[in-house]
C-alpha positions as CSV (number, residue, x, y, z in Angstrom):
1,M,14.6,0.7,-5.9
2,C,16.3,1.2,-3.1
3,G,16.5,1.0,0.9
4,I,17.2,4.2,2.8
5,A,17.9,4.9,6.4
6,G,19.3,8.0,8.5
7,V,20.2,10.0,11.8
8,L,20.1,13.6,12.7
9,R,21.2,14.4,15.6
10,Q,20.1,17.7,17.3
11,D,22.1,17.6,20.6
12,G,25.1,17.9,19.2
13,K,27.1,14.6,19.2
14,P,28.0,12.6,16.0
15,V,26.3,10.0,14.2
16,G,27.3,6.5,15.3
17,E,28.9,4.6,12.2
18,Q,28.3,1.2,13.8
19,L,24.3,1.9,13.8
20,L,23.7,3.5,10.6
21,R,25.6,0.4,9.0
22,A,23.1,-1.8,10.9
23,M,20.4,0.2,10.1
24,T,21.2,0.5,6.1
25,S,22.8,-3.4,6.2
26,I,18.7,-5.2,7.4
27,L,17.7,-3.6,4.5
28,A,20.0,-5.6,1.9
29,H,17.2,-6.9,0.0
30,R,15.2,-3.6,-1.1
31,G,18.8,-2.9,-2.7
32,P,21.2,-6.0,-2.9
33,D,23.7,-3.8,-5.8
34,G,25.2,-1.8,-3.8
35,E,25.6,0.3,-0.3
36,G,26.7,4.1,0.3
37,Y,27.2,6.1,3.5
38,L,27.5,9.7,4.6
39,I,28.0,10.8,7.9
40,R,28.6,14.9,8.4
41,R,28.8,15.3,12.6
42,P,24.8,15.8,13.1
43,V,23.3,13.7,10.1
44,G,24.2,10.4,8.6
45,L,22.4,9.2,5.4
46,G,22.5,5.3,4.4
47,H,21.8,3.7,0.8
48,R,21.2,0.2,-0.1
49,R,20.6,0.3,-4.3
50,L,19.1,-1.9,-6.6
51,A,20.5,-0.6,-9.5
52,I,17.8,0.5,-12.7
53,I,18.8,3.6,-14.4
54,D,22.2,4.9,-14.4
55,L,23.9,1.3,-13.7
56,V,27.6,3.1,-13.5
57,S,27.3,6.0,-12.3
58,G,24.1,6.8,-9.9
59,H,25.5,5.8,-6.5
60,Q,24.3,7.1,-3.6
61,P,24.1,8.8,-0.8
62,M,24.4,11.9,-3.7
63,A,25.9,15.1,-3.0
64,N,26.4,18.4,-4.5
65,E,29.4,19.9,-5.9
66,D,30.7,21.6,-2.4
67,G,28.8,18.7,-0.2
68,S,25.9,21.0,1.3
69,V,23.7,19.2,0.0
70,A,23.2,15.3,0.1
71,L,20.4,13.0,-0.8
72,V,19.6,9.4,-0.3
73,F,16.5,8.5,-2.6
74,N,13.7,5.1,-2.8
75,G,11.6,4.9,-6.2
76,E,11.9,6.3,-10.3
77,I,11.1,9.4,-11.3
78,Y,9.1,9.2,-14.7
79,N,9.8,12.7,-16.2
80,F,13.3,13.1,-14.9
81,R,14.7,13.3,-18.4
82,E,12.0,16.4,-19.3
83,L,13.1,17.6,-15.6
84,R,16.8,17.6,-16.2
85,R,16.5,19.8,-19.2
86,E,14.6,22.0,-17.8
87,L,16.6,22.7,-15.0
88,E,19.9,22.6,-17.5
89,V,18.3,25.7,-19.0
90,H,18.8,27.6,-15.7
91,G,22.4,26.9,-15.5
92,H,22.4,23.6,-13.6
93,V,25.3,21.1,-14.4
94,F,24.3,17.3,-14.3
95,R,27.5,14.7,-13.4
96,T,25.5,11.8,-13.7
97,T,22.2,10.5,-15.8
98,S,20.3,9.3,-13.0
99,D,16.7,10.8,-11.7
100,S,17.8,10.8,-8.5
101,E,20.6,14.1,-9.4
102,V,17.4,15.5,-11.1
103,I,15.6,15.2,-7.3
104,L,18.8,17.1,-5.8
105,R,19.2,19.7,-8.6
106,A,15.5,20.3,-8.2
107,Y,15.8,20.7,-4.3
108,E,18.4,23.1,-5.0
109,A,16.4,25.1,-7.4
110,Y,12.9,24.7,-6.1
111,G,13.2,23.8,-2.6
112,V,10.4,22.0,-1.4
113,E,8.4,22.9,-4.2
114,C,10.3,20.4,-6.1
115,L,7.6,18.1,-4.7
116,G,5.4,19.5,-7.6
117,R,6.9,19.1,-10.1
118,L,8.3,15.4,-9.6
119,R,6.1,12.4,-11.4
120,G,6.8,9.0,-10.4
121,M,7.1,6.9,-6.8
122,F,9.5,8.1,-4.1
123,A,10.6,8.2,-0.6
124,F,13.5,10.0,-0.1
125,A,16.1,12.2,2.2
126,I,17.9,15.4,1.5
127,W,20.3,17.1,4.1
128,D,20.6,21.0,3.5
129,G,23.8,21.7,5.5
130,R,23.1,25.7,4.6
131,R,19.8,26.0,6.1
132,R,20.8,23.2,8.8
133,R,17.6,20.9,7.9
134,L,16.5,17.7,6.9
135,F,14.1,17.0,5.0
136,L,11.5,13.8,4.0
137,A,9.3,13.1,1.6
138,R,7.0,10.4,0.3
139,D,5.0,10.3,-3.0
140,R,1.6,11.3,-3.9
141,V,-0.2,7.7,-3.5
142,G,2.0,6.3,-0.9
143,I,3.9,3.9,-3.6
144,K,6.9,3.9,-1.5
145,P,7.3,3.7,2.1
146,L,9.0,6.4,4.9
147,V,8.7,5.7,8.8
148,Y,10.5,7.8,11.6
149,A,11.3,7.7,15.2
150,W,11.5,11.0,17.1
151,D,12.8,11.2,20.4
152,G,13.1,14.8,21.4
153,R,16.8,14.8,20.4
154,R,17.2,12.3,17.6
155,L,15.5,11.5,14.3
156,L,15.8,8.0,13.2
157,F,14.3,7.3,9.8
158,A,14.5,4.3,7.3
159,S,12.3,2.6,4.6
160,E,11.0,0.3,6.7
161,L,10.1,-0.8,10.7
162,K,13.1,-2.7,11.2
163,A,15.8,-0.4,10.7
164,I,14.9,1.6,13.2
165,L,14.6,-1.3,15.3
166,Q,18.3,-1.6,15.3
167,D,18.9,0.6,17.3
168,P,18.3,-1.2,20.7
169,S,17.3,2.3,22.7
170,V,14.1,2.7,20.5
171,P,11.4,1.3,22.6
172,R,8.8,-1.8,21.5
173,D,6.0,-0.1,23.7
174,L,3.0,-1.5,21.9
175,D,0.9,1.2,20.3
176,W,-2.6,0.0,21.4
177,E,-4.7,2.5,19.5
178,A,-2.7,0.8,16.6
179,L,-3.8,-2.5,17.6
180,R,-7.2,-1.4,17.9
181,D,-7.2,0.0,14.0
182,Y,-5.3,-3.5,12.7
183,L,-8.3,-5.8,14.3
184,T,-10.9,-3.2,13.0
185,F,-9.0,-2.7,9.4
186,S,-6.4,-5.7,9.2
187,Y,-3.7,-2.8,8.1
188,I,-2.8,-0.4,10.2
189,P,-3.2,3.3,8.8
190,S,-0.8,6.0,8.7
191,P,0.5,7.6,10.5
192,R,0.6,4.7,13.5
193,T,2.9,1.7,13.3
194,I,2.6,-0.8,15.8
195,F,5.4,0.5,18.6
196,R,4.0,3.9,20.2
197,G,7.5,5.7,19.2
198,I,7.6,5.0,15.2
199,R,5.2,6.9,12.9
200,K,4.7,6.2,9.3
201,L,5.1,9.4,6.7
202,A,1.7,9.6,5.4
203,P,1.1,9.7,1.6
204,A,1.3,13.1,-0.1
205,S,3.4,14.6,3.1
206,Y,7.0,15.5,3.8
207,L,8.8,16.1,7.1
208,V,11.1,19.0,8.0
209,L,13.3,19.1,10.9
210,D,15.0,22.4,11.2
211,L,18.5,22.1,13.7
212,D,17.8,25.8,15.2
213,R,13.8,25.2,15.7
214,G,13.4,22.4,17.6
215,E,9.8,19.9,16.5
216,P,9.5,18.1,13.1
217,E,7.2,19.7,11.0
218,V,4.6,17.7,9.0
219,R,2.6,18.7,6.3
220,R,0.7,17.3,3.5
221,Y,1.5,18.6,-0.2
222,W,-1.4,17.0,-2.2
223,D,-4.6,15.9,-2.6
224,L,-7.0,14.3,-5.4
225,Q,-10.1,15.9,-6.2
226,F,-13.1,14.3,-7.5
227,L,-15.0,17.1,-8.9
228,P,-16.9,16.5,-12.5
229,D,-16.3,18.5,-15.4
230,E,-19.2,18.4,-16.9
231,T,-18.2,20.7,-20.1
232,R,-17.0,17.3,-22.1
233,T,-18.5,15.0,-23.9
234,E,-18.0,11.3,-23.4
235,A,-15.9,11.0,-26.5
236,E,-13.6,13.6,-25.5
237,W,-13.3,11.8,-21.6
238,V,-13.0,8.6,-24.0
239,E,-10.2,9.8,-26.0
240,G,-8.2,12.0,-23.6
241,L,-8.1,8.5,-21.3
242,R,-6.6,6.2,-24.0
243,W,-3.9,9.0,-24.4
244,R,-3.1,9.1,-20.7
245,L,-3.1,5.4,-20.3
246,Q,-1.0,4.9,-23.2
247,D,1.2,7.8,-22.2
248,S,1.5,6.5,-18.4
249,V,2.6,2.9,-19.5
250,R,5.0,4.8,-21.8
251,S,6.9,6.2,-18.8
252,H,7.0,3.7,-16.4
253,L,8.8,1.9,-19.3
254,V,12.3,3.7,-18.8
255,S,14.8,1.0,-17.4
256,D,18.4,0.0,-18.3
257,V,17.3,-3.3,-17.0
258,P,14.4,-5.7,-17.9
259,I,10.9,-5.5,-17.4
260,G,7.8,-7.5,-17.3
261,A,4.5,-7.5,-15.9
262,F,2.2,-9.2,-13.3
263,L,-1.0,-10.6,-15.6
264,S,-3.8,-11.7,-13.1
265,G,-6.2,-12.0,-16.3
266,G,-8.2,-9.3,-14.6
267,M,-9.0,-5.9,-16.5
268,D,-6.6,-3.6,-15.0
269,S,-3.3,-6.0,-15.4
270,S,-4.6,-7.0,-18.7
271,T,-5.1,-3.6,-20.1
272,V,-1.1,-2.7,-18.9
273,V,0.2,-5.6,-20.2
274,A,-1.8,-4.5,-23.7
275,L,-0.6,-1.3,-23.7
276,M,2.9,-2.4,-23.2
277,S,2.9,-4.8,-25.8
278,Q,1.6,-2.4,-28.2
279,E,4.9,0.0,-27.1
280,V,7.7,-2.6,-27.2
281,G,9.3,-4.4,-29.8
282,E,9.7,-7.8,-28.4
283,P,7.5,-9.8,-26.5
284,V,6.5,-8.9,-23.2
285,R,7.6,-11.2,-20.1
286,T,4.1,-11.9,-18.3
287,F,3.6,-13.8,-14.7
288,S,0.6,-15.2,-13.4
289,I,-0.5,-16.5,-9.9
290,G,-3.1,-19.8,-9.9
291,F,-5.2,-22.1,-7.6
292,D,-5.9,-25.5,-7.8
293,E,-9.6,-24.0,-6.3
294,A,-11.8,-23.0,-9.3
295,D,-13.7,-20.3,-7.6
296,F,-10.1,-18.5,-6.5
297,D,-8.3,-19.3,-10.5
298,E,-7.7,-16.8,-13.1
299,L,-5.6,-18.8,-14.7
300,R,-7.7,-19.0,-17.9
301,Y,-8.4,-15.5,-18.6
302,A,-4.4,-14.9,-17.8
303,R,-3.6,-17.2,-20.8
304,A,-5.8,-15.7,-23.4
305,V,-4.3,-12.1,-22.9
306,A,-1.2,-13.8,-23.2
307,R,-2.2,-15.5,-26.2
308,R,-3.7,-12.7,-27.5
309,Y,0.1,-10.5,-27.6
310,G,2.4,-13.6,-27.9
311,T,3.9,-13.0,-24.2
312,D,6.7,-14.6,-22.5
313,H,4.3,-16.4,-19.9
314,Y,5.0,-18.1,-16.6
315,E,2.7,-19.0,-14.0
316,F,2.9,-20.9,-10.9
317,V,0.1,-22.6,-8.7
318,V,-0.1,-21.6,-4.8
319,K,-0.9,-24.6,-3.0
320,P,-1.7,-25.0,1.0
321,D,2.3,-25.6,2.0
322,A,3.1,-22.1,0.6
323,L,2.1,-20.8,4.1
324,E,5.8,-22.0,5.0
325,A,6.6,-18.4,3.8
326,M,4.1,-16.9,6.5
327,P,7.6,-16.4,8.7
328,R,9.8,-14.8,6.5
329,L,6.8,-12.4,5.3
330,M,5.9,-11.4,8.8
331,W,9.5,-10.2,9.7
332,Q,9.4,-8.3,6.4
333,F,6.1,-6.3,7.2
334,D,7.3,-5.6,10.8
335,E,3.9,-4.8,11.6
336,P,0.7,-7.0,11.8
337,F,-0.7,-6.8,8.3
338,A,-3.5,-9.7,7.4
339,D,-4.7,-9.5,3.6
340,S,-4.1,-13.1,2.9
341,S,-3.3,-12.0,-0.5
342,A,0.2,-11.0,0.2
343,V,0.9,-14.9,-0.2
344,P,0.2,-15.2,-3.7
345,T,1.9,-11.9,-4.4
346,Y,4.9,-12.9,-2.8
347,Y,5.2,-16.1,-4.7
348,V,4.4,-14.1,-8.1
349,S,6.9,-11.8,-7.2
350,K,9.4,-14.6,-6.4
351,I,8.9,-16.2,-10.0
352,T,8.9,-13.1,-11.9
353,R,12.3,-12.0,-10.2
354,E,14.3,-14.8,-11.7
355,H,13.4,-13.4,-15.0
356,V,13.5,-9.7,-14.8
357,T,14.3,-7.2,-12.0
358,V,11.1,-5.0,-12.6
359,A,7.5,-5.9,-13.1
360,L,4.6,-3.1,-14.0
361,S,1.3,-4.3,-11.8
362,G,-2.6,-3.1,-12.3
363,D,-3.4,-1.9,-9.1
364,G,-5.2,1.3,-8.5
365,G,-7.8,0.4,-11.5
366,D,-10.7,-0.6,-8.6
367,E,-9.4,3.0,-6.9
368,N,-9.7,5.3,-9.9
369,F,-12.9,3.6,-12.3
370,A,-15.2,2.1,-9.8
371,G,-14.5,-1.4,-10.2
372,Y,-14.9,-2.8,-6.3
373,G,-18.4,-4.7,-5.8
374,R,-18.7,-2.9,-3.2
375,Y,-19.1,0.2,-4.7
376,L,-22.4,-0.4,-6.5
377,Q,-23.6,-2.1,-2.9
378,A,-23.1,0.8,-1.0
379,L,-24.7,2.9,-3.7
380,R,-27.9,0.8,-3.7
381,W,-28.1,1.5,0.1
382,H,-27.6,4.8,-0.6
383,E,-30.4,5.1,-2.7
384,R,-33.1,3.1,-0.6
385,L,-31.7,4.5,3.3
386,D,-30.6,7.7,2.3
387,H,-33.5,10.1,2.0
388,P,-35.8,11.6,4.8
389,L,-37.8,8.3,5.8
390,G,-34.5,6.4,5.8
391,A,-33.3,9.1,8.2
392,I,-36.3,8.5,10.5
393,A,-35.8,4.5,10.4
394,R,-32.4,4.5,11.7
395,P,-32.7,4.9,15.6
396,L,-35.0,2.1,14.9
397,F,-33.0,0.0,13.5
398,R,-30.0,0.5,15.8
399,L,-32.9,-0.1,18.6
400,A,-33.5,-3.5,17.6
401,A,-29.7,-3.8,16.7
402,S,-28.8,-3.3,20.2
403,L,-31.5,-5.8,21.7
404,L,-29.3,-8.8,20.1
405,A,-26.3,-10.2,21.9
406,P,-22.7,-9.4,20.6
407,G,-22.1,-11.8,17.3
408,A,-25.5,-12.8,17.2
409,R,-26.8,-13.6,13.3
410,G,-28.6,-10.2,12.3
411,R,-27.1,-7.6,14.3
412,G,-24.7,-6.5,12.0
413,Y,-27.3,-6.2,9.3
414,L,-29.2,-4.1,11.3
415,E,-26.6,-2.1,12.9
416,L,-25.7,-1.3,8.7
417,L,-29.2,0.0,8.5
418,G,-29.2,2.0,11.0
419,S,-26.0,3.6,10.3
420,E,-25.5,7.2,8.1
421,P,-23.6,6.8,4.8
422,T,-20.0,7.2,6.0
423,E,-20.6,4.8,8.8
424,R,-22.1,2.5,6.4
425,Y,-19.1,2.1,4.1
426,F,-16.9,2.1,7.5
427,R,-18.9,-1.1,8.7
428,M,-18.4,-2.4,4.5
429,V,-14.5,-2.4,4.6
430,T,-13.8,-3.5,8.0
431,Y,-14.1,-6.6,9.4
432,Q,-14.8,-7.1,13.0
433,R,-17.1,-5.1,15.1
434,T,-16.1,-3.7,18.7
435,G,-17.6,-6.8,20.6
436,T,-16.8,-9.5,18.2
437,L,-12.9,-9.2,18.4
438,R,-12.5,-8.0,21.7
439,R,-13.9,-10.9,23.0
440,L,-10.7,-12.8,21.3
441,L,-8.3,-11.0,23.6
442,T,-7.5,-11.4,26.9
443,P,-8.7,-9.1,29.7
444,D,-5.6,-7.3,30.2
445,A,-5.3,-6.6,26.5
446,Q,-8.7,-5.5,26.4
447,A,-8.2,-3.0,29.3
448,H,-5.6,-1.1,26.6
449,V,-7.9,-1.4,23.7
450,A,-10.1,1.3,23.1
451,P,-13.6,-0.3,23.8
452,I,-15.3,1.5,20.7
453,V,-14.7,1.6,17.4
454,T,-15.9,4.1,15.1
455,P,-15.3,5.4,12.0
456,A,-13.5,8.5,13.1
457,L,-11.3,8.5,10.6
458,F,-13.5,8.2,7.9
459,R,-15.5,11.0,9.0
460,Q,-12.4,13.1,9.2
461,L,-10.9,12.4,5.9
462,V,-14.7,13.0,4.2
463,R,-14.1,16.5,6.0
464,E,-10.7,17.0,4.1
465,G,-11.9,15.8,0.5
466,R,-13.4,17.2,-2.3
467,A,-16.0,14.7,-3.7
468,S,-19.1,15.6,-6.1
469,D,-21.1,12.7,-4.8
470,Y,-21.1,9.2,-2.6
471,L,-19.4,7.4,-5.2
472,A,-16.3,9.9,-5.5
473,T,-16.8,9.8,-1.4
474,L,-15.9,6.4,-1.5
475,Q,-13.5,6.4,-4.0
476,Y,-11.6,9.0,-2.4
477,L,-11.5,6.9,1.2
478,D,-10.1,4.1,-0.7
479,V,-7.4,6.1,-2.1
480,R,-6.7,8.0,1.3
481,T,-6.6,4.6,3.2
482,Y,-7.0,0.9,2.0
483,L,-5.3,1.8,-1.6
484,P,-2.0,2.9,0.0
485,E,-2.3,1.0,3.5
486,D,-2.6,-2.5,2.2
487,I,-2.3,-3.1,-1.4
488,L,0.4,-0.9,-2.2
489,T,2.0,-1.8,1.1
490,K,1.7,-5.7,0.2
491,I,3.1,-5.2,-3.2
492,D,6.0,-2.9,-1.6
493,R,6.7,-5.6,0.9
494,T,6.6,-8.4,-1.0
495,S,8.8,-7.2,-4.2
496,M,11.3,-5.7,-2.4
497,L,11.6,-8.7,-0.2
498,V,13.1,-10.9,-3.4
499,S,14.8,-7.7,-4.5
500,L,11.8,-7.2,-7.4
501,E,10.8,-3.4,-8.2
502,T,7.1,-3.2,-8.9
503,R,5.7,-0.4,-10.9
504,V,1.8,1.3,-10.8
505,P,1.0,2.9,-14.1
506,L,-2.3,3.3,-13.5
507,L,-1.5,5.3,-10.0
508,D,0.2,8.3,-12.1
509,H,-0.7,10.9,-10.5
510,L,-1.6,13.1,-13.8
511,L,-3.8,10.3,-14.7
512,M,-5.3,9.9,-11.8
513,E,-6.1,13.6,-11.2
514,Y,-8.0,13.0,-15.2
515,V,-10.0,10.3,-13.8
516,A,-10.7,11.9,-10.9
517,R,-12.5,15.1,-12.8
518,M,-14.8,12.4,-14.7
519,P,-18.4,12.2,-14.1
520,S,-19.4,9.2,-12.1
521,R,-21.7,7.9,-14.7
522,L,-18.8,7.1,-16.7
523,K,-17.1,4.8,-14.3
524,L,-20.3,2.9,-12.9
525,R,-23.2,2.0,-15.4
526,N,-25.9,-0.4,-15.5
527,G,-24.4,-2.2,-12.5
528,A,-21.1,-2.3,-13.6
529,G,-17.5,-0.6,-12.8
530,K,-15.3,0.2,-15.3
531,A,-16.9,1.0,-17.5
532,V,-15.3,4.0,-19.6
533,L,-12.0,1.7,-19.2
534,K,-13.6,-0.9,-20.9
535,G,-15.2,1.2,-23.5
536,V,-11.5,2.5,-24.0
537,M,-9.8,-1.1,-24.4
538,A,-13.1,-2.8,-26.1
539,E,-10.4,-3.7,-28.9
540,D,-7.2,-4.5,-27.2
541,L,-8.7,-7.6,-25.3
542,P,-10.3,-10.6,-25.3
543,S,-14.2,-10.5,-25.1
544,E,-13.9,-13.0,-22.2
545,I,-11.6,-10.0,-20.1
546,L,-14.1,-7.5,-21.1
547,G,-17.4,-9.1,-19.7
548,R,-16.2,-11.1,-16.7
549,R,-17.3,-10.4,-13.2
550,K,-14.3,-9.2,-11.0
551,M,-12.9,-11.9,-8.9
552,G,-10.9,-10.0,-7.1
553,F,-6.9,-11.6,-5.7
554,G,-8.3,-14.0,-3.0
555,V,-7.0,-17.3,-1.3
556,P,-8.9,-19.7,-0.2
557,I,-7.8,-19.8,3.4
558,G,-11.3,-20.7,4.5
559,T,-10.8,-24.1,2.8
560,W,-7.7,-24.2,3.9
561,F,-8.1,-23.8,7.5
562,R,-10.8,-26.8,7.9
563,R,-8.2,-29.0,5.9
564,E,-4.7,-29.0,5.5
565,L,-3.8,-25.7,7.9
566,A,-5.9,-26.7,10.5
567,G,-3.2,-28.1,12.8
568,Y,-1.2,-24.9,11.8
569,A,-3.8,-22.6,13.1
570,R,-4.8,-24.3,16.3
571,E,-0.7,-24.9,16.6
572,I,0.2,-21.4,16.4
573,L,-2.7,-19.4,18.1
574,V,-3.7,-21.8,21.6
575,D,0.3,-23.1,22.4
576,R,1.9,-22.4,25.3
577,R,4.2,-19.5,23.8
578,T,0.6,-17.7,22.7
579,R,-0.8,-18.1,25.9
580,Q,2.0,-16.6,28.2
581,R,2.1,-13.5,26.0
582,G,-1.1,-12.6,27.6
583,L,-2.7,-10.8,24.0
584,I,-4.7,-13.6,22.4
585,N,-7.6,-15.2,24.6
586,A,-7.1,-18.6,23.9
587,H,-10.3,-20.4,24.9
588,A,-11.8,-18.2,22.8
589,V,-10.0,-19.1,19.8
590,E,-10.5,-22.7,20.4
591,A,-14.3,-22.1,20.2
592,L,-13.6,-20.0,16.8
593,L,-11.3,-22.5,14.9
594,E,-14.2,-24.8,16.1
595,E,-16.6,-23.0,14.7
596,H,-14.7,-22.9,11.4
597,R,-14.0,-26.4,11.3
598,T,-17.6,-27.7,11.6
599,G,-18.5,-25.4,9.5
600,K,-21.3,-23.7,11.6
601,R,-19.8,-20.3,10.5
602,E,-17.0,-18.3,8.4
603,R,-14.4,-17.2,10.5
604,S,-11.3,-17.4,8.2
605,S,-10.9,-13.9,8.2
606,Q,-10.6,-13.8,12.1
607,I,-8.0,-16.6,12.0
608,W,-5.7,-15.4,9.5
609,L,-6.0,-11.8,11.2
610,L,-4.8,-13.4,14.5
611,L,-2.3,-15.8,13.3
612,C,-0.9,-12.8,11.8
613,L,-0.8,-11.0,14.6
614,E,0.9,-13.6,16.8
615,E,3.5,-14.2,13.7
616,W,4.2,-10.7,13.9
617,A,5.0,-10.8,17.6
618,R,7.3,-13.7,17.7
619,R,9.7,-12.1,15.5
620,W,9.6,-7.9,15.9
621,W,7.9,-8.0,19.9
622,D,8.9,-10.8,22.2
623,R,12.0,-10.3,24.0
């Protein structure tokens, strides 16, 4: 795992070495084991290395024999040995044993089509001097990040926004539409970032900038299709899933450094630990996070799995004072990000890095196997409302909602009843309504933020995707939005902050494509998700794991904001510095804090959202 950065100048001027070094050096946390630079007059490539595979000869930037093609790469390619053999048959000669060189040779052999042959997580840049073009690419699901800025004469790219911000000429103008998205989703979906002049390269996409043609061209090269194959029996699906799970976990164990695993005690991480334990010849090192609040603590379930497989097990209990890490986390995220589980994810990454360099995670199981409770809830609404009589009643529910004041009790419920299926799910997964959060902004900020929050993004994705039924549509929406922009962003930033590589075997694209072809009835059955996964792992996991309800990786911020962290929230959100910035309405926030403190309304998600916005602004927006 590494950090990459680079500059391409279309105006013919040489790349400045000082800027390239600054962009690369600020990514040292992503690669503490070394750095490298390559400058060819129009292009500069920088690399920070976290050595995982080929510890001796895998240094980057990596170039071919005559230096005409050069690569910087962040990630792991799990089929690099098989792909290497294929390329050697066609006459390619290798100088290292690294997966980085396999990407370089695959590009030489297949051009941009090499992406279809790569199995793994990756973000990379290739300078092709012969064709005078820069080629940027990101993995299919969005496990590894890549951002870029184009001003008509230069393209800057990097693993994180902070590297591009090392160039003082890059403007820090706020993208107000991105702020609206943040206030809606608690994250900023691709391709926007919080800065108007910087963009994310979306998952499963590549960018090509040809020096002789002008503008960068971005294309999508892969999509997950939820089209069921009804010709197989359930027994055949189960047998195939078992093999693919084992194959994915086995492939993710390739490493020249120690490997461990996150173990929450949920179905997904327990599956990964069980299959890891069956593959390796020694105890797996496992790492868990707990809380003093019983409703959020899963340690007893993690211990059950650890006992079952005799793992070398480590635990850490997160307390309210753990929020002392907030400034560091906001520095690392570069833009507002309000998933509170980033705090425990950071701490579990921190204790894991004390023992290993690589950790496997169970993320992706909910999206693949329909594990979220909201899927069942959405399906129930679908059955009740999405029929001819329901369609007739929708305008009446919307009318009734409009008669209530914004924020009034019952208005949100009536709006839900009056929504069509895509909008209904949008309302279920977004945290705020148009009026609710806008009132927390100052009038000046409100003038910039678009007045209406709509499900336009979801509707666009539904048109793009291929899904056979409503459940499959919901899964597809999450794979395109919540999974890469929230879950995988959280995992990447928190783990790389402590120089830990995190791998997600349940998001292997071959496994995902197989599961997407399963009929939905195998995933959600008798009111519970992950039915087929539980069937596959029935003999491998303790019964309390198979039968427990999904808890999620929550944080007791509601309690904390009423007790230990009440002073911290008030200090940050209503102090002089916050007022002077003119973004957050201090009087409205004070009312919000009081409502939450007294228990009149549960406002913890809004408080956290605004706290993350303000903490971010202090580090990256203020000048």
